NUGUZA-44002 format. One record per residue (C-alpha): residue in one letter; x, y, z. Coordinates in pm, 1 decimal, always signed. Last residue first. Layout:
N
+------+----------+----------+----------+
! type !        x !        y !        z !
+------+----------+----------+----------+
!    A !        X !        Y !        Z !
...
+------+----------+----------+----------+
END
This chain:
364
+------+----------+----------+----------+
! type !        x !        y !        z !
+------+----------+----------+----------+
!    T !  +5737.0 !  +4632.7 !  +2443.1 !
!    A !  +5702.5 !  +4268.9 !  +2673.8 !
!    A !  +5416.4 !  +4135.8 !  +2420.5 !
!    A !  +5645.2 !  +4127.4 !  +2126.8 !
!    P !  +5903.9 !  +4006.1 !  +2357.1 !
!    T !  +5671.4 !  +3721.6 !  +2372.9 !
!    S !  +5514.1 !  +3624.1 !  +2720.4 !
!    A !  +5591.8 !  +3383.1 !  +2987.7 !
!    G !  +5963.3 !  +3469.8 !  +2992.7 !
!    I !  +5929.7 !  +3615.3 !  +3299.0 !
!    R !  +5583.5 !  +3617.7 !  +3451.4 !
!    G !  +5605.9 !  +3364.9 !  +3631.0 !
!    A !  +5718.1 !  +3571.9 !  +4011.3 !
!    T !  +5675.3 !  +3935.8 !  +3897.9 !
!    S !  +5407.7 !  +3984.6 !  +4178.8 !
!    S !  +5575.4 !  +3800.5 !  +4432.6 !
!    E !  +5623.8 !  +3403.2 !  +4529.6 !
!    R !  +5925.3 !  +3340.7 !  +4744.4 !
!    L !  +6299.2 !  +3301.2 !  +4690.1 !
!    H !  +6487.2 !  +3289.0 !  +4989.3 !
!    L !  +6788.6 !  +3478.9 !  +5196.3 !
!    R !  +6570.5 !  +3724.3 !  +5370.9 !
!    G !  +6271.6 !  +3838.7 !  +5183.1 !
!    P !  +6197.0 !  +3739.0 !  +4802.3 !
!    G !  +6221.3 !  +4148.9 !  +4645.1 !
!    A !  +6198.8 !  +4514.0 !  +4754.5 !
!    R !  +6005.0 !  +4583.5 !  +4447.1 !
!    L !  +6015.3 !  +4959.8 !  +4424.7 !
!    I !  +6310.8 !  +5079.1 !  +4727.6 !
!    L !  +6533.7 !  +4754.6 !  +4619.8 !
!    P !  +6444.4 !  +4770.6 !  +4236.6 !
!    V !  +6545.8 !  +5152.1 !  +4242.3 !
!    A !  +6873.6 !  +5133.9 !  +4448.8 !
!    V !  +7051.3 !  +4922.1 !  +4226.4 !
!    G !  +7068.0 !  +5212.8 !  +4016.1 !
!    F !  +7200.8 !  +5474.4 !  +4281.3 !
!    L !  +7486.8 !  +5163.5 !  +4385.6 !
!    P !  +7515.6 !  +5149.8 !  +3980.4 !
!    L !  +7544.1 !  +5526.7 !  +4011.4 !
!    H !  +7833.8 !  +5565.1 !  +4260.1 !
!    G !  +8111.8 !  +5646.5 !  +4029.8 !
!    I !  +7916.6 !  +5912.3 !  +3797.2 !
!    L !  +7751.1 !  +6031.5 !  +4147.1 !
!    E !  +8131.5 !  +6228.8 !  +4199.6 !
!    G !  +8056.6 !  +6535.5 !  +3982.9 !
!    P !  +7775.8 !  +6603.8 !  +4211.5 !
!    G !  +7918.2 !  +6842.7 !  +4408.9 !
!    L !  +8135.5 !  +6714.9 !  +4748.5 !
!    M !  +7953.5 !  +6801.7 !  +5043.7 !
!    I !  +7616.9 !  +6819.4 !  +4843.9 !
!    L !  +7674.6 !  +6517.7 !  +4649.2 !
!    T !  +7871.2 !  +6297.7 !  +4989.3 !
!    S !  +7516.8 !  +6351.9 !  +5126.0 !
!    G !  +7328.9 !  +6140.2 !  +4861.2 !
!    L !  +7572.3 !  +5851.0 !  +4927.5 !
!    V !  +7426.7 !  +5844.7 !  +5316.6 !
!    M !  +7092.9 !  +5942.8 !  +5198.7 !
!    C !  +7132.2 !  +5601.4 !  +4957.9 !
!    F !  +7222.3 !  +5383.7 !  +5266.7 !
!    L !  +6940.8 !  +5521.0 !  +5427.1 !
!    I !  +6690.2 !  +5416.7 !  +5120.2 !
!    T !  +6819.7 !  +5081.2 !  +5078.6 !
!    V !  +6799.5 !  +5049.1 !  +5498.5 !
!    F !  +6403.3 !  +5139.8 !  +5443.3 !
!    R !  +6312.7 !  +4933.3 !  +5156.2 !
!    T !  +6532.3 !  +4641.6 !  +5271.8 !
!    A !  +6368.4 !  +4638.3 !  +5619.8 !
!    V !  +6574.1 !  +4320.3 !  +5659.4 !
!    G !  +6655.7 !  +4068.5 !  +5389.0 !
!    T !  +7015.8 !  +3880.9 !  +5532.0 !
!    V !  +7219.3 !  +4026.3 !  +5285.4 !
!    L !  +7057.6 !  +4405.5 !  +5300.5 !
!    F !  +7084.7 !  +4402.2 !  +5678.2 !
!    I !  +7433.6 !  +4285.6 !  +5659.6 !
!    G !  +7517.5 !  +4541.4 !  +5430.6 !
!    I !  +7310.5 !  +4863.3 !  +5637.9 !
!    T !  +7508.5 !  +4716.0 !  +5965.6 !
!    L !  +7816.1 !  +4733.8 !  +5812.5 !
!    E !  +7772.0 !  +5064.6 !  +5619.5 !
!    V !  +7671.2 !  +5144.1 !  +5993.7 !
!    L !  +8010.3 !  +5033.6 !  +6164.9 !
!    G !  +8216.9 !  +5158.7 !  +5941.1 !
!    A !  +8107.0 !  +5546.2 !  +5945.6 !
!    S !  +8067.7 !  +5531.0 !  +6334.3 !
!    L !  +8405.7 !  +5379.7 !  +6336.5 !
!    A !  +8531.5 !  +5717.8 !  +6063.3 !
!    F !  +8360.8 !  +5934.4 !  +6323.2 !
!    Y !  +8503.6 !  +5814.2 !  +6535.4 !
!    V !  +8894.3 !  +5827.0 !  +6386.8 !
!    N !  +8754.8 !  +6179.7 !  +6245.6 !
!    T !  +8725.1 !  +6335.8 !  +6637.7 !
!    F !  +8419.7 !  +6363.4 !  +6860.8 !
!    G !  +8591.9 !  +6573.3 !  +7164.8 !
!    D !  +8431.1 !  +6887.8 !  +7006.0 !
!    F !  +8061.7 !  +6703.8 !  +7000.9 !
!    G !  +7868.2 !  +7041.8 !  +7012.5 !
!    L !  +7661.9 !  +6991.6 !  +6668.1 !
!    L !  +7928.3 !  +7132.1 !  +6516.9 !
!    P !  +8203.1 !  +6894.0 !  +6610.5 !
!    M !  +7956.0 !  +6617.2 !  +6481.7 !
!    F !  +7958.5 !  +6723.1 !  +6102.9 !
!    N !  +8249.2 !  +6519.8 !  +6038.7 !
!    L !  +8242.5 !  +6542.9 !  +5635.8 !
!    E !  +8551.3 !  +6819.9 !  +5671.3 !
!    N !  +8678.4 !  +6641.8 !  +5300.0 !
!    E !  +9064.7 !  +6610.4 !  +5289.8 !
!    D !  +9136.3 !  +6499.1 !  +5661.0 !
!    L !  +8801.5 !  +6341.5 !  +5613.9 !
!    F !  +9025.7 !  +6126.3 !  +5360.2 !
!    T !  +9344.8 !  +6085.0 !  +5501.5 !
!    L !  +9159.3 !  +5953.9 !  +5811.6 !
!    A !  +8944.2 !  +5672.1 !  +5614.2 !
!    L !  +9248.1 !  +5564.1 !  +5491.8 !
!    S !  +9418.4 !  +5498.3 !  +5774.2 !
!    P !  +9132.6 !  +5325.9 !  +5967.0 !
!    D !  +9218.3 !  +4972.2 !  +5907.6 !
!    L !  +9014.6 !  +4680.5 !  +5930.6 !
!    L !  +8723.8 !  +4882.2 !  +6021.2 !
!    K !  +8755.5 !  +5190.5 !  +5699.4 !
!    A !  +8820.5 !  +5075.4 !  +5364.8 !
!    H !  +8831.8 !  +4699.7 !  +5389.0 !
!    L !  +8591.9 !  +4626.6 !  +5639.4 !
!    A !  +8356.2 !  +4876.0 !  +5592.8 !
!    L !  +8409.5 !  +4829.2 !  +5165.1 !
!    V !  +8344.3 !  +4455.0 !  +5197.0 !
!    I !  +8005.9 !  +4508.8 !  +5374.3 !
!    L !  +7868.5 !  +4745.6 !  +5149.5 !
!    T !  +7970.8 !  +4513.4 !  +4853.6 !
!    I !  +7816.2 !  +4220.0 !  +4970.4 !
!    G !  +7505.0 !  +4440.8 !  +5070.6 !
!    T !  +7483.2 !  +4521.3 !  +4701.1 !
!    G !  +7560.8 !  +4150.1 !  +4578.3 !
!    I !  +7304.1 !  +4040.8 !  +4838.9 !
!    R !  +7011.3 !  +4312.7 !  +4730.3 !
!    V !  +7122.8 !  +4256.5 !  +4355.5 !
!    L !  +7115.3 !  +3884.3 !  +4318.6 !
!    L !  +6782.8 !  +3878.2 !  +4515.5 !
!    Y !  +6600.2 !  +4112.4 !  +4317.3 !
!    P !  +6737.7 !  +3954.7 !  +4011.6 !
!    L !  +6666.5 !  +3585.4 !  +4158.3 !
!    D !  +6230.5 !  +3679.2 !  +4215.0 !
!    A !  +6146.9 !  +3582.6 !  +3863.3 !
!    L !  +6367.0 !  +3317.1 !  +3836.6 !
!    L !  +6126.2 !  +2999.2 !  +3772.0 !
!    Q !  +6024.7 !  +3219.2 !  +3431.6 !
!    F !  +6413.1 !  +3194.3 !  +3313.0 !
!    N !  +6393.7 !  +2943.8 !  +3016.5 !
!    L !  +6668.7 !  +2938.9 !  +2797.8 !
!    R !  +6579.2 !  +2714.5 !  +2435.8 !
!    L !  +6920.6 !  +2868.4 !  +2330.3 !
!    V !  +6678.4 !  +2996.5 !  +1996.9 !
!    R !  +6429.1 !  +3094.7 !  +2274.4 !
!    C !  +6697.2 !  +3339.1 !  +2464.0 !
!    I !  +6853.4 !  +3530.1 !  +2142.2 !
!    S !  +6473.9 !  +3612.0 !  +2041.2 !
!    G !  +6343.1 !  +3722.4 !  +2413.8 !
!    D !  +6707.1 !  +3891.2 !  +2389.9 !
!    L !  +6660.6 !  +4099.4 !  +2089.2 !
!    P !  +6256.0 !  +4176.2 !  +2209.0 !
!    C !  +6446.1 !  +4321.2 !  +2524.9 !
!    L !  +6225.4 !  +4383.7 !  +2834.2 !
!    R !  +6126.0 !  +4069.1 !  +2966.9 !
!    V !  +6435.4 !  +3830.0 !  +2802.7 !
!    G !  +6685.7 !  +4110.6 !  +2954.0 !
!    W !  +6566.8 !  +4007.7 !  +3271.9 !
!    I !  +6750.9 !  +3730.6 !  +3357.9 !
!    M !  +7035.0 !  +3904.3 !  +3221.2 !
!    M !  +6968.0 !  +4205.4 !  +3396.7 !
!    A !  +7018.7 !  +4000.1 !  +3686.9 !
!    L !  +7354.0 !  +3844.6 !  +3599.7 !
!    G !  +7544.7 !  +4142.2 !  +3512.3 !
!    I !  +7404.0 !  +4316.7 !  +3843.8 !
!    A !  +7482.3 !  +4043.4 !  +4064.6 !
!    L !  +7848.8 !  +4031.2 !  +3873.8 !
!    F !  +7892.1 !  +4371.6 !  +3891.2 !
!    Q !  +7828.0 !  +4450.0 !  +4223.7 !
!    V !  +8051.7 !  +4109.4 !  +4350.6 !
!    Y !  +8372.3 !  +4219.2 !  +4156.4 !
!    Y !  +8392.8 !  +4595.5 !  +4363.2 !
!    D !  +8579.0 !  +4643.8 !  +4653.0 !
!    V !  +8754.7 !  +4299.1 !  +4608.9 !
!    L !  +8876.3 !  +4440.3 !  +4246.5 !
!    L !  +9169.8 !  +4657.8 !  +4471.1 !
!    G !  +9281.0 !  +4399.9 !  +4704.4 !
!    L !  +9265.1 !  +4157.9 !  +4413.0 !
!    P !  +9539.5 !  +4374.4 !  +4194.4 !
!    V !  +9396.7 !  +4402.0 !  +3789.8 !
!    H !  +9509.6 !  +4244.8 !  +3515.8 !
!    A !  +9352.2 !  +3881.1 !  +3532.0 !
!    I !  +9039.5 !  +3931.3 !  +3773.2 !
!    A !  +8970.1 !  +4263.8 !  +3558.1 !
!    L !  +8991.8 !  +4060.9 !  +3199.0 !
!    P !  +8805.1 !  +3834.0 !  +3345.4 !
!    L !  +8509.0 !  +4127.1 !  +3495.6 !
!    V !  +8499.8 !  +4274.4 !  +3144.0 !
!    V !  +8477.7 !  +3987.9 !  +2920.6 !
!    T !  +8242.9 !  +3717.7 !  +3047.0 !
!    I !  +8053.9 !  +3837.2 !  +3326.1 !
!    L !  +7991.8 !  +4228.0 !  +3144.8 !
!    L !  +8011.8 !  +4046.7 !  +2812.5 !
!    I !  +7713.2 !  +3823.6 !  +2917.7 !
!    G !  +7552.8 !  +4112.2 !  +3108.9 !
!    G !  +7522.5 !  +4387.1 !  +2771.4 !
!    L !  +7388.9 !  +4023.1 !  +2521.2 !
!    F !  +7144.0 !  +3980.9 !  +2809.8 !
!    F !  +7085.6 !  +4337.2 !  +2865.1 !
!    S !  +6943.8 !  +4364.3 !  +2486.1 !
!    R !  +6885.6 !  +4694.5 !  +2275.8 !
!    Q !  +6819.2 !  +4935.4 !  +2588.7 !
!    S !  +7022.7 !  +5172.5 !  +2424.8 !
!    I !  +7203.7 !  +5257.3 !  +2716.4 !
!    F !  +7249.6 !  +4891.9 !  +2821.8 !
!    L !  +7384.0 !  +4834.1 !  +2482.6 !
!    L !  +7603.0 !  +5139.9 !  +2468.8 !
!    G !  +7792.2 !  +5073.3 !  +2832.1 !
!    V !  +7847.1 !  +4711.1 !  +2739.2 !
!    A !  +8041.1 !  +4797.7 !  +2381.8 !
!    L !  +8214.0 !  +5092.1 !  +2561.8 !
!    Q !  +8292.9 !  +4840.2 !  +2868.8 !
!    A !  +8477.2 !  +4606.4 !  +2587.2 !
!    L !  +8599.7 !  +4864.4 !  +2418.0 !
!    G !  +8779.8 !  +5028.0 !  +2671.7 !
!    G !  +8892.7 !  +4626.7 !  +2799.6 !
!    V !  +9052.2 !  +4551.0 !  +2472.1 !
!    L !  +9212.2 !  +4871.7 !  +2421.2 !
!    L !  +9339.2 !  +4898.1 !  +2731.4 !
!    V !  +9498.0 !  +4511.9 !  +2692.5 !
!    N !  +9604.2 !  +4619.6 !  +2407.4 !
!    D !  +9781.8 !  +4885.9 !  +2429.2 !
!    G !  +9947.9 !  +4775.5 !  +2801.0 !
!    F !  +9830.2 !  +4815.8 !  +3132.9 !
!    L !  +9485.3 !  +4814.7 !  +3273.8 !
!    D !  +9366.0 !  +5067.4 !  +3534.3 !
!    L !  +9156.2 !  +5033.4 !  +3818.0 !
!    N !  +9105.6 !  +5335.0 !  +4030.2 !
!    P !  +8827.1 !  +5557.6 !  +3915.0 !
!    A !  +8659.5 !  +5207.3 !  +3882.4 !
!    L !  +8527.3 !  +4975.1 !  +3630.8 !
!    F !  +8817.2 !  +5062.3 !  +3466.4 !
!    V !  +9044.6 !  +5331.9 !  +3334.6 !
!    G !  +9082.5 !  +5505.1 !  +3004.5 !
!    T !  +8825.0 !  +5860.3 !  +3058.4 !
!    V !  +8619.0 !  +5742.5 !  +2789.0 !
!    A !  +8563.6 !  +5326.7 !  +2886.7 !
!    N !  +8529.6 !  +5458.9 !  +3188.3 !
!    V !  +8228.2 !  +5729.1 !  +3133.7 !
!    T !  +8081.6 !  +5486.2 !  +2926.0 !
!    L !  +8105.9 !  +5184.2 !  +3182.0 !
!    L !  +7892.9 !  +5441.1 !  +3442.7 !
!    I !  +7636.5 !  +5541.7 !  +3163.0 !
!    G !  +7586.8 !  +5202.8 !  +3103.1 !
!    L !  +7548.9 !  +5123.2 !  +3456.5 !
!    C !  +7317.0 !  +5437.4 !  +3543.2 !
!    L !  +7102.6 !  +5294.2 !  +3191.5 !
!    G !  +7075.7 !  +4930.3 !  +3295.5 !
!    V !  +6976.6 !  +4997.6 !  +3648.8 !
!    I !  +6770.0 !  +5266.5 !  +3545.4 !
!    R !  +6590.3 !  +5014.0 !  +3258.0 !
!    W !  +6580.7 !  +4759.1 !  +3560.7 !
!    E !  +6329.2 !  +4945.6 !  +3743.9 !
!    F !  +6062.2 !  +5010.6 !  +3517.1 !
!    G !  +6060.3 !  +4617.3 !  +3415.8 !
!    E !  +5666.1 !  +4638.4 !  +3488.5 !
!    P !  +5521.0 !  +4958.9 !  +3424.2 !
!    V !  +5475.9 !  +5117.8 !  +3789.9 !
!    R !  +5081.7 !  +5121.8 !  +3909.9 !
!    R !  +5194.8 !  +4767.5 !  +4116.7 !
!    S !  +5481.4 !  +5025.5 !  +4320.8 !
!    V !  +5193.9 !  +5225.7 !  +4461.4 !
!    T !  +5002.4 !  +4887.3 !  +4640.8 !
!    E !  +5314.3 !  +4797.2 !  +4770.9 !
!    W !  +5429.5 !  +5107.3 !  +4910.3 !
!    R !  +5054.5 !  +5065.8 !  +5066.4 !
!    R !  +5161.4 !  +4753.3 !  +5244.7 !
!    A !  +5480.3 !  +4825.2 !  +5317.2 !
!    I !  +5322.9 !  +5138.6 !  +5525.6 !
!    Q !  +5087.6 !  +4901.5 !  +5689.1 !
!    Q !  +5399.2 !  +4662.1 !  +5801.6 !
!    Y !  +5552.9 !  +4891.3 !  +5952.9 !
!    A !  +5315.5 !  +5080.4 !  +6129.8 !
!    H !  +5169.4 !  +4719.5 !  +6263.1 !
!    S !  +5559.3 !  +4659.3 !  +6381.1 !
!    K !  +5813.4 !  +4381.7 !  +6308.9 !
!    E !  +6019.7 !  +4656.4 !  +6084.5 !
!    A !  +6037.6 !  +4871.8 !  +6353.6 !
!    V !  +6203.8 !  +4573.8 !  +6614.2 !
!    L !  +6483.6 !  +4444.2 !  +6333.5 !
!    T !  +6549.5 !  +4853.6 !  +6328.7 !
!    V !  +6483.5 !  +4950.8 !  +6704.2 !
!    V !  +6753.3 !  +4677.7 !  +6748.6 !
!    A !  +7011.9 !  +4752.2 !  +6439.4 !
!    F !  +6982.0 !  +5140.1 !  +6589.2 !
!    L !  +7085.4 !  +5053.4 !  +6932.9 !
!    A !  +7389.8 !  +4804.6 !  +6786.2 !
!    V !  +7498.2 !  +5179.7 !  +6600.3 !
!    G !  +7423.8 !  +5343.1 !  +6966.7 !
!    L !  +7626.2 !  +5072.6 !  +7133.6 !
!    V !  +7937.7 !  +5050.4 !  +6911.0 !
!    V !  +7962.1 !  +5454.8 !  +6885.8 !
!    M !  +7935.5 !  +5456.5 !  +7259.1 !
!    L !  +8193.4 !  +5206.1 !  +7323.7 !
!    S !  +8423.9 !  +5422.4 !  +7104.7 !
!    T !  +8375.8 !  +5717.2 !  +7327.7 !
!    L !  +8462.9 !  +5522.5 !  +7630.5 !
!    D !  +8818.2 !  +5421.6 !  +7524.1 !
!    F !  +8971.6 !  +5176.1 !  +7310.3 !
!    P !  +9049.9 !  +5364.2 !  +7018.6 !
!    Y !  +9108.6 !  +5240.7 !  +6642.9 !
!    H !  +9401.7 !  +5267.7 !  +6500.2 !
!    A !  +9617.2 !  +5409.7 !  +6273.2 !
!    G !  +9949.2 !  +5281.1 !  +6151.7 !
!    A ! +10022.5 !  +5399.0 !  +5869.8 !
!    H !  +9842.8 !  +5751.7 !  +5857.8 !
!    E !  +9916.2 !  +5923.6 !  +5552.1 !
!    T ! +10052.1 !  +5566.1 !  +5387.6 !
!    Q !  +9682.1 !  +5563.6 !  +5233.8 !
!    D !  +9674.0 !  +5815.7 !  +4985.7 !
!    V !  +9331.8 !  +5964.8 !  +4913.6 !
!    F !  +9159.9 !  +5962.9 !  +4535.6 !
!    W !  +8972.4 !  +5642.6 !  +4401.6 !
!    R !  +9068.6 !  +5454.3 !  +4744.8 !
!    M !  +8801.8 !  +5719.6 !  +4972.7 !
!    H !  +8505.5 !  +5697.4 !  +4717.9 !
!    A !  +8359.2 !  +6035.8 !  +4685.6 !
!    Y !  +8450.8 !  +6070.2 !  +4362.8 !
!    A !  +8609.4 !  +6413.0 !  +4177.3 !
!    P !  +8533.0 !  +6518.1 !  +3817.7 !
!    R !  +8729.8 !  +6515.8 !  +3535.7 !
!    H !  +8545.3 !  +6782.9 !  +3381.7 !
!    S !  +8582.7 !  +6677.5 !  +3043.7 !
!    T !  +8406.5 !  +6370.1 !  +3210.8 !
!    A !  +8070.0 !  +6567.4 !  +3197.3 !
!    F !  +8069.0 !  +6663.2 !  +2869.1 !
!    L !  +8173.3 !  +6367.4 !  +2686.4 !
!    I !  +7898.8 !  +6158.6 !  +2918.0 !
!    L !  +7613.1 !  +6485.7 !  +2807.0 !
!    A !  +7728.2 !  +6373.1 !  +2445.8 !
!    V !  +7685.5 !  +5980.0 !  +2521.1 !
!    I !  +7326.0 !  +6071.4 !  +2626.8 !
!    P !  +7191.6 !  +6295.5 !  +2322.3 !
!    A !  +7420.6 !  +5980.6 !  +2105.1 !
!    V !  +7226.4 !  +5676.4 !  +2241.8 !
!    V !  +6886.0 !  +5745.0 !  +2104.6 !
!    L !  +7010.1 !  +5801.1 !  +1785.9 !
!    G !  +7277.6 !  +5541.4 !  +1771.3 !
!    G !  +6936.5 !  +5317.5 !  +1868.5 !
!    R !  +6798.5 !  +5371.4 !  +1490.3 !
!    T !  +7203.8 !  +5297.9 !  +1327.6 !
!    M !  +7427.3 !  +5650.5 !  +1227.6 !
!    G !  +7539.5 !  +5693.4 !  +1588.5 !
!    F !  +7702.2 !  +5317.1 !  +1573.1 !
!    T !  +7933.7 !  +5406.3 !  +1313.3 !
!    M !  +8048.5 !  +5748.9 !  +1443.6 !
!    G !  +8131.1 !  +5595.4 !  +1828.6 !
!    F !  +8333.5 !  +5347.4 !  +1652.5 !
!    M !  +8545.4 !  +5621.8 !  +1503.5 !
!    V !  +8492.7 !  +5820.6 !  +1817.4 !
!    F !  +8589.0 !  +5464.3 !  +2003.4 !
!    R !  +8889.0 !  +5422.7 !  +1769.8 !
!    A !  +9063.7 !  +5773.1 !  +1782.7 !
!    H !  +9089.5 !  +5745.2 !  +2167.5 !
!    K !  +9306.5 !  +5451.0 !  +2132.2 !
!    Q !  +9499.6 !  +5645.7 !  +1862.3 !
!    M !  +9525.6 !  +5915.3 !  +2075.8 !
+------+----------+----------+----------+
END
């Protein structure tokens, strides 16, 4: 109760500021949503792995067909990316995306991450619903740090300071107090977003521009880096989740599927396609999408695909679990809208040379 009382006092003080007038309605909605303690679709957030201890994937014809099917999907994606039709669609989309205000996508990323961290601070979890801090002082520091970052991102006052706090306070707290076996699912994702928001803050937030001028930081040559960071960071996150939660040990996935009837294959007439094959399919597809994102293959297409997969869980489990996946939905916006540099290297793009090139006043 004391922890929540301190959060309330902090919120009342912030609410009296000009930024608080903008943030207050959003925070009110967050408080309403978290009062219902929604279920989350990430498997490690609410299932017990021991219910299928010792489970493994069978080596049979169905498993072989699953592997071949995912391999075919990968080959078709690689071939389609080189096709004239795909390139033509990409060029038309580039024309449309140029009409979107510069930095709009990063404001969406900041809003999504800010809402998640504020929800975490209010509900008493740390970074993710299955991560907890122990000890009153550590819990208080973790909650206040998340709340501070969340409010900075939601209010759009300073992405640079929010990213700094995320990287230098929130993530080190997680490293010190959260088991590595749990933190590995989230660390790269939050680190990539934090770095990306720091770089784009100088363009979008007047305060960040002033800070960078005082510190003599010049992000002009890093215009494409935020897109590269979130693309590779998201790809690595999906690869880790595929291996850690599905492919290396299917027990967690099987327990999740027992409690949530997501296996639609029997409805299509494939009665022998049990949950173990569905878990194998999901893991291989997630792994493939992650590899494609890391290597920059058909970035927009695979990003839309993984958003569709995440969106399907909203239909089955309800919109409550949306909060937990907000960072992934958020980073999907810049990847779909701009795509960013191709493959593993940086290249010139429509944004190159503009970050930090103008004054903060011109960016507002």
